Each structure stands twice: as C-alpha cells, then as structure tokens.
C-alpha positions in Angstrom: -17.6 24.8 -62.0 -18.4 21.5 -60.7 -15.4 19.8 -60.1 -15.0 15.8 -60.5 -13.8 13.9 -57.3 -10.3 13.6 -58.7 -9.9 17.0 -59.7 -10.7 18.5 -56.6 -8.5 16.1 -54.8 -5.6 17.8 -57.3 -7.1 21.3 -56.5 -6.6 20.4 -52.9 -3.0 19.9 -53.5 -2.1 22.8 -55.8 -0.5 25.4 -54.1 -2.0 28.0 -56.6 -5.2 27.2 -55.9 -4.6 27.5 -52.3 -3.0 30.9 -52.8 -5.6 32.2 -54.9 -8.2 31.2 -52.0 -5.9 32.9 -49.3 -5.7 36.1 -51.4 -9.4 36.2 -51.3 -9.7 35.9 -47.8 -7.3 38.6 -47.1 -9.4 40.3 -48.9 -12.1 39.7 -47.4 -10.5 40.1 -43.8 -10.0 43.7 -44.6 -13.4 44.4 -43.9 -14.1 42.7 -40.9 -13.7 43.0 -37.3 -10.9 40.8 -35.8 -13.4 38.7 -34.0 -15.2 38.1 -37.5 -12.0 37.1 -39.7 -11.1 33.9 -40.9 -8.0 32.7 -39.5 -7.3 29.4 -40.9 -9.1 27.3 -43.4 -8.6 24.1 -45.5 -9.4 23.1 -48.8 -11.3 19.7 -48.9 -11.8 17.1 -51.5 -15.7 16.7 -51.2 -18.2 19.5 -52.2 -20.1 20.6 -48.9 -23.9 21.2 -49.6 -26.6 21.4 -47.1 -27.7 17.9 -48.3 -23.8 16.5 -47.6 -23.3 18.4 -44.1 -26.5 17.6 -42.9 -26.0 13.9 -43.1 -23.2 14.5 -41.1 -24.5 16.2 -38.3 -26.7 12.8 -37.3 
C-alpha cells in the first residue's frame, strides 16, 4: 500500500497505527537475542527507499 504525504503524516500521529507496529515489533523481538532487539522506533512521514536514503548521506 502506498500512502500519499498527507496520509503518511496522519498515520504517524495515529495511536492505532503505532500500537499495530509496536505489536509486530514485540512479536519479532521475542525471537531475537537481547542485543538484536528493537528498543525504540519512530514512524516518519516520508518513505525510506534506497534512493531517498542515499541522498541523505551526501
């Protein structure tokens, strides 16, 4: 599913969306060693792709 910019911002603020992501992270973390676990996360309003992240490194 591709979200438009305004929808991404709305999802970022949505408590249900955050809880949904957090639940998935908790499930994944159960199978990981302590040093591999996700400790914190942030929903961002922009899409991260190899193209967009490589331009930020310059």
